[in-house]
C-alpha positions, 0 to 999 in steps of 0.5 A: 672449725666446728669439727674440732670444737665438735671432737673436743666436747665429744672427748671431755664428755667421754673421759668424765663418763664411767659406767659401775655394772657389778664385776664391770667398769667402762670408763676410761681407767683412772677416771674419778666420778664425783662424789655424789655419784659414787656415794650412790653406787656404793650404797647400791652395792653395799651390802644389806648389814651395811646399809642397816648399820648406817641406819643405826648411826644415822638416829643413833650417831649421839648415843653410840659415841657416848656410851664409848665415851663413858666406857673409855672414861675410866679413874686415873691417879689425880682424876677430879669430880669422880662424883660427876663421872659416877652421874654421867654414867648413872644417866646413861642407865637411866637413860637407855636409848639402845635396846634396839641396837642391842637387839639386831647386834645379837641377832647379827643384823649387822655383822660383817658390816663395811661402812666408811667412817673417818678416822675420829669416828672409826670406833663407831664400826659394829665390830666396836659397839656391839659388845658394849651395846649388848653388855652395856648396863653390866659395864655401866655398872663396872664404871659407877663402881669404878668411879664409886671407888674413886671418890673414897680414894679422892676423900683418903687422898684429901686426909693424907693432904692434911695430915702431911700439912700438919706434920710440915707446918708443925702445929695442928688445929684444935677443930681437927680433934672434933672430927671422927675419933676411931678407924670406923668412924672414919671409914663411915665418913668417908663411906658416906660420900660414896654410899649415894653412887654405890646405891643407884647400881644396888651394892653396898659401899665396899669394905675393901675400899674402906681399909686405908681408914685403919692406916691413916687414922693410925698416923693421923692420930699419932701426929695430933698427939704429938702436936697436940701435946706440945701445944701446937695448935693454930696460932690464934686469929688475933689475942684478946686477954680478956676474952681469953680469960673468960673462957678459960675460967669458965672451962677449968671448972670442969677441965684442965685447960691446957690453950684457948685459940681466939678463931675470930680477929674481928667481933661478929655483929648480931642486929635485929630487924631493924639494924638495931646491934644487940651484941657482937662476939667471938668464937675459940677454940679451947684445948683441954685433957681428957680425963677418961681416955688415958690413950687420947688425951687430948679433945677440945670441948664444943666451940666457945664464944665470949660475948659483949653488949655495945657499950652504948646498949642500956640494958642490965646485961651489959656485965661481960659473960662467957658462953659454950656454943654448941656445933 
């Protein structure tokens, strides 16, 4: 009985034993060692390149992963928050921590490395990462440039949507008429949103990316003029015949007033530091004919407001008046 037990234990020990020597495996064919033993054996037999790259992954894994992610994050149709995407790439440029890895790549320190990586991290091999790391500044600047152009495209997309909405609803807000009144001004307006991004990489806003302004401006103005000439403006928040007449009377002295549109349905209250009501008012937009520019006959003067003090306020200025408010 004792002999059988000893024999069984000896056999089990032999089954589990495997010795790995370069070119020679001693042990039972097909036997598997523990993962820890396998890792240690592989470490001894790994090439210098593999061991060096493994050290890089231990210390720079997050930085390499971030670089790969940023360079593969490119603008697509419908991309949102382009300014934030550009900022993420700019942060990698400003906080570069891969100079030592780039030096090793350039020296061929990691060439031919065979680090074992799972599928999720397969892109972190030196063969994939070294070209990106070596040229990272140039590639990141190109990425920022692409997102800068996406910022411009985003604001042109917004402008295009506004035009489509006007065409669909067959009316235009008079406030829109006060916006840039030339293709160049529209270019400057859109470029202002991307200027900071391009300056960060030492580039001017590309003129090529702004060409769409001319087409959109022509389409917008054509739509505005047709709708404005027909009196198709945004519906008044709430009619106020007295306020509308007072405002119209003021502007009629200098302009051919076509329409007054009340922007506020309720009175806006103005109080002093003690909470005592001083006055209340409403804002309005006024559409007038521009006498000096036949090619663009409609424009609004600055927003108008009609003010009234509350009836309970005992003041000699209690009479109704109208005043002009500058934007």
